[in-house]
C-alpha positions as CSV (number, residue, x, y, z in Angstrom):
1,M,0.0,0.0,0.0
2,H,1.4,3.4,-1.0
3,P,0.3,6.1,1.5
4,K,-0.3,9.5,0.1
5,P,2.6,12.0,0.3
6,N,0.8,14.2,2.8
7,L,-0.2,11.3,5.1
8,A,1.4,12.9,8.2
9,N,-1.1,15.8,7.9
10,H,-4.0,13.6,6.8
11,S,-7.2,14.1,8.8
12,T,-7.8,10.3,9.0
13,L,-4.4,9.6,10.6
14,S,-6.1,8.8,13.9
15,V,-8.2,6.0,12.4
16,L,-5.4,4.0,10.7
17,P,-5.4,0.4,11.8
18,K,-2.9,-0.5,14.5
19,R,-1.8,-3.6,12.6
20,I,-2.5,-5.9,9.6
21,I,-2.3,-9.6,10.1
22,I,-2.0,-12.0,7.1
23,M,-3.1,-15.6,7.7
24,R,-2.9,-18.6,5.5
25,H,-5.8,-21.1,5.7
26,G,-5.4,-24.3,7.7
27,E,-4.3,-27.7,6.4
28,S,-6.5,-28.6,3.4
29,R,-7.3,-32.0,1.8
30,G,-5.1,-30.9,-1.1
31,N,-2.1,-30.4,1.2
32,L,-2.4,-34.0,2.2
33,D,-3.4,-35.6,-1.1
34,Y,-2.7,-33.8,-4.3
35,S,-4.9,-36.1,-6.2
36,A,-7.9,-34.3,-4.6
37,Y,-7.4,-31.6,-7.3
38,T,-8.2,-34.0,-10.0
39,T,-11.8,-34.4,-8.8
40,I,-12.5,-31.3,-6.7
41,P,-12.3,-27.8,-8.1
42,D,-9.6,-25.8,-6.3
43,H,-12.0,-23.3,-4.8
44,Q,-14.0,-26.2,-3.2
45,I,-11.1,-28.0,-1.6
46,P,-12.0,-28.4,2.1
47,L,-10.0,-28.2,5.3
48,T,-9.0,-31.4,7.1
49,D,-9.9,-32.1,10.7
50,V,-6.3,-31.0,11.5
51,G,-6.9,-27.8,9.5
52,L,-10.1,-27.0,11.4
53,A,-8.2,-27.5,14.7
54,Q,-5.4,-25.3,13.5
55,A,-7.9,-22.5,12.7
56,Q,-9.5,-22.8,16.1
57,D,-6.1,-22.6,17.8
58,A,-5.1,-19.6,15.6
59,G,-8.2,-17.8,16.7
60,S,-7.3,-18.2,20.3
61,R,-3.8,-17.1,19.7
62,L,-4.9,-14.1,17.6
63,R,-7.3,-12.9,20.3
64,H,-4.6,-13.2,23.0
65,L,-2.1,-11.3,20.8
66,I,-4.5,-8.5,20.0
67,S,-5.9,-8.1,23.5
68,T,-2.6,-8.1,25.3
69,A,-1.0,-5.7,22.7
70,S,-3.8,-3.1,23.0
71,Y,-3.4,-0.2,25.4
72,T,-7.2,-0.2,26.1
73,D,-9.9,-2.8,26.2
74,S,-11.6,-1.0,23.2
75,W,-10.1,-3.1,20.4
76,R,-11.8,-4.3,17.3
77,V,-11.0,-6.5,14.3
78,H,-12.1,-6.5,10.6
79,F,-11.7,-9.5,8.3
80,Y,-11.0,-9.8,4.6
81,V,-11.3,-13.4,3.4
82,S,-10.7,-15.3,0.1
83,P,-13.9,-16.9,-1.3
84,Y,-12.2,-20.3,-1.4
85,A,-13.8,-22.9,0.9
86,R,-10.7,-23.6,2.9
87,A,-10.2,-19.9,3.7
88,Q,-13.9,-19.5,4.5
89,S,-13.8,-22.4,6.9
90,T,-10.6,-21.1,8.5
91,L,-12.4,-17.8,9.1
92,R,-15.4,-19.4,10.6
93,E,-13.3,-21.4,13.1
94,L,-11.0,-18.6,14.2
95,G,-13.9,-16.2,14.4
96,R,-15.3,-18.3,17.3
97,S,-12.7,-16.7,19.5
98,F,-14.1,-13.2,19.0
99,T,-17.4,-11.8,20.4
100,K,-19.7,-10.0,18.0
101,K,-18.9,-6.6,19.4
102,R,-15.2,-7.1,18.6
103,I,-15.8,-7.7,14.9
104,I,-16.7,-4.6,13.0
105,G,-16.9,-6.3,9.6
106,V,-16.2,-9.3,7.4
107,R,-15.7,-8.8,3.7
108,E,-15.2,-11.6,1.1
109,E,-12.6,-10.4,-1.3
110,C,-12.1,-12.3,-4.6
111,R,-8.8,-10.6,-5.4
112,I,-7.0,-12.4,-2.5
113,R,-8.0,-15.9,-3.8
114,E,-5.3,-18.5,-4.5
115,Q,-3.2,-18.4,-7.7
116,D,-5.2,-20.0,-10.5
117,F,-3.5,-23.2,-11.5
118,G,-6.2,-24.2,-14.1
119,N,-9.3,-26.2,-13.7
120,F,-9.3,-29.9,-12.7
121,Q,-5.6,-30.7,-12.4
122,V,-4.0,-33.9,-13.7
123,E,-1.5,-34.9,-11.0
124,E,1.4,-36.0,-13.1
125,R,1.0,-33.2,-15.6
126,M,1.0,-30.6,-12.8
127,R,4.2,-32.1,-11.3
128,A,5.9,-31.7,-14.7
129,I,4.6,-28.2,-15.1
130,K,5.9,-27.2,-11.7
131,R,9.3,-28.5,-12.5
132,T,9.2,-26.4,-15.6
133,R,8.2,-23.4,-13.5
134,Q,11.3,-23.9,-11.3
135,R,13.5,-23.6,-14.4
136,F,11.6,-20.7,-15.9
137,G,11.1,-18.6,-12.7
138,R,8.3,-18.8,-10.2
139,F,7.1,-15.1,-10.6
140,F,6.6,-14.9,-14.4
141,Y,5.7,-18.5,-15.2
142,R,2.0,-18.7,-16.2
143,F,0.2,-22.0,-15.7
144,P,-1.6,-23.3,-18.7
145,E,-5.2,-22.0,-18.4
146,G,-4.1,-20.3,-15.2
147,E,-2.1,-17.5,-13.7
148,S,1.4,-16.5,-13.0
149,A,2.5,-14.9,-9.7
150,A,2.8,-11.7,-11.7
151,D,-0.9,-11.9,-12.5
152,V,-1.6,-12.4,-8.8
153,F,0.6,-9.4,-8.1
154,D,-1.7,-7.2,-10.3
155,R,-4.9,-8.2,-8.5
156,V,-3.3,-8.0,-5.1
157,S,-2.1,-4.5,-6.0
158,S,-5.7,-3.5,-6.9
159,F,-6.9,-4.9,-3.6
160,L,-4.3,-2.9,-1.7
161,E,-5.5,0.3,-3.4
162,S,-9.1,-0.5,-2.3
163,L,-7.9,-1.4,1.2
164,W,-6.2,2.1,1.4
165,R,-9.5,3.7,0.2
166,D,-11.5,1.7,2.8
167,I,-9.1,3.1,5.5
168,D,-8.8,6.6,4.1
169,M,-12.5,7.2,3.7
170,N,-13.4,5.2,6.8
171,R,-15.6,2.8,5.0
172,L,-14.9,0.3,7.8
173,H,-16.8,2.6,10.2
174,H,-13.9,2.4,12.6
175,D,-14.3,4.4,15.8
176,P,-10.9,6.1,16.3
177,S,-11.0,5.4,20.0
178,H,-10.6,1.7,19.2
179,D,-7.5,-0.1,18.3
180,L,-8.2,-1.7,14.9
181,T,-6.6,-4.9,13.5
182,L,-7.2,-5.9,9.9
183,I,-7.0,-9.7,9.4
184,I,-6.6,-11.1,5.9
185,V,-7.4,-14.8,5.6
186,S,-5.9,-15.9,2.3
187,H,-3.4,-18.4,0.7
188,G,0.4,-19.0,0.6
189,L,1.4,-17.5,-2.7
190,T,-1.1,-14.7,-2.4
191,S,0.3,-13.8,1.0
192,Q,3.9,-13.7,-0.4
193,V,2.8,-11.4,-3.2
194,F,1.0,-9.2,-0.7
195,L,4.3,-8.8,1.3
196,M,6.2,-8.3,-1.9
197,K,4.0,-5.4,-2.8
198,W,3.8,-4.0,0.7
199,F,7.6,-4.0,1.3
200,K,8.5,-3.3,-2.4
201,W,10.5,-6.5,-2.8
202,T,12.1,-7.1,-6.2
203,V,11.3,-10.1,-8.4
204,E,14.7,-11.5,-7.4
205,Q,13.9,-11.2,-3.7
206,F,10.5,-12.9,-4.3
207,E,12.2,-15.8,-6.1
208,R,14.5,-16.4,-3.1
209,L,11.5,-16.9,-0.7
């Protein structure tokens, strides 16, 4: 996110979020068995029982982190979540650790979905494609019928611009007396690209991750 040059004098400085937390979804069926992608669309891949437990534990840890790091008891959270099933399930489980008054909003955001690897994925073909990606370069290699990390970078950049406008125009309806934490529940590659954009990493730095 690129703050405006006059941010120090901006009238909304007092309502900037205290922190942004980026979270990857819990363990999914695809993490355990890649063949799941041959019969289940990527966006419908569910969490495993372990993944559900991880999300519950993450919620407890997040609440402890936010509550102990806030100077007052008046803290709030706002969630942005990928539309993929595994991210939605992660949000539902970790959200159990927060009371309704603590959550000022939840927004499904399609631009922070997983990198598109194509439709139903043939396991052996995908293994060969990923070997080719390693030789070609992870950032610019575009999956057949899918996306490159560079494509993900473009949509994450668009999301960050919208995120800044949400903050700048107080579309989140954030009371400035409350410490606000934004929590983004997304995916591994998307989170890396988010950090690349935020910290202005080069392509070479991304490739070394």
